[in-house]
C-alpha positions as CSV (number, residue, x, y, z in Angstrom):
1,M,100.1,94.9,129.1
2,A,97.3,96.9,128.0
3,Q,95.4,95.7,124.2
4,P,95.7,98.2,121.8
5,T,92.4,99.7,121.2
6,I,90.3,98.3,118.2
7,R,89.3,100.7,115.6
8,F,86.4,100.3,113.3
9,S,84.2,101.5,110.9
10,V,80.7,101.2,109.0
11,I,80.5,100.6,105.5
12,G,76.7,100.6,104.8
13,L,73.7,101.1,107.1
14,N,70.8,99.6,104.8
15,H,70.3,97.3,108.1
16,N,69.4,98.3,111.6
17,H,71.3,95.7,113.3
18,I,74.3,97.5,112.4
19,Y,73.2,99.6,115.6
20,S,73.5,96.8,117.9
21,Q,76.8,95.2,116.5
22,V,78.5,98.8,117.3
23,N,77.1,99.3,120.5
24,L,78.1,96.0,121.4
25,L,81.7,97.0,119.8
26,L,81.6,100.3,121.6
27,R,81.2,98.8,125.1
28,A,83.7,96.0,124.5
29,G,86.2,99.1,124.2
30,A,87.0,99.5,120.5
31,E,86.4,103.1,118.6
32,L,84.4,104.1,116.0
33,A,85.9,106.2,114.0
34,D,84.1,106.9,110.8
35,F,81.2,105.5,108.3
36,F,79.5,105.8,104.6
37,A,76.4,105.2,103.3
38,L,75.3,106.4,100.2
39,E,71.6,107.0,101.4
40,P,71.5,110.8,103.2
41,D,69.0,109.9,105.1
42,L,70.9,106.9,107.0
43,A,74.0,108.5,107.4
44,A,72.1,111.7,108.7
45,D,70.0,109.2,111.4
46,F,73.9,107.6,112.1
47,A,75.6,110.8,112.5
48,R,73.0,111.8,115.0
49,A,73.6,108.4,116.9
50,Y,76.9,108.2,116.5
51,P,78.7,111.6,117.0
52,Q,82.2,110.5,117.4
53,A,82.5,109.0,114.0
54,R,83.5,111.1,110.9
55,P,81.2,111.0,107.7
56,A,83.9,109.5,105.0
57,D,83.4,110.5,101.6
58,S,83.3,107.1,100.2
59,A,84.0,103.0,101.2
60,E,87.5,103.3,99.4
61,E,88.7,105.8,102.1
62,I,87.5,103.3,104.6
63,L,89.3,99.9,103.1
64,E,92.5,102.1,102.3
65,D,92.8,103.4,106.2
66,P,95.6,101.5,107.4
67,S,94.5,102.3,111.0
68,I,91.3,100.1,110.9
69,S,91.1,96.9,112.3
70,A,89.8,94.5,109.2
71,D,86.5,92.8,110.6
72,R,85.2,91.3,107.0
73,Q,81.8,89.8,106.8
74,R,81.8,86.5,105.0
75,G,79.8,86.3,101.7
76,H,79.1,90.2,102.1
77,P,79.9,92.1,98.4
78,L,82.1,94.3,99.7
79,R,84.7,91.0,101.1
80,P,86.6,91.4,97.5
81,R,87.7,94.5,97.8
82,A,88.6,94.1,101.6
83,A,90.2,91.6,100.5
84,R,92.1,93.0,98.1
85,H,93.2,96.2,100.7
86,C,93.9,94.2,103.6
87,G,95.2,91.2,102.8
88,D,95.1,87.1,104.3
89,A,93.8,89.0,107.7
90,A,90.3,89.9,105.5
91,R,90.5,86.5,103.9
92,Q,90.3,84.9,107.3
93,G,88.5,87.5,109.5
94,F,89.2,89.6,112.3
95,H,92.4,90.9,112.8
96,E,93.9,93.8,114.9
97,R,95.8,96.5,113.1
């Protein structure tokens, strides 16, 4: 039986290592759905690099999307908000929806 595709999104583009993380997930077969950044220049660069990803209007839009798999980094400022949106799975780390 085929594994379900993992859909992921990116919130915040202030660190360039996000590109290698996204590339790793894409090579593994995951689907980049959308992204959000407050900085228009960073968002424009990311959009050029990943035209398949849709720019989201807010971080909340991504956090509230039930089709996105939860992959929340420990200690990240969005973690408490992610936990509220995703429940126990976000507190535990990664899960598939």
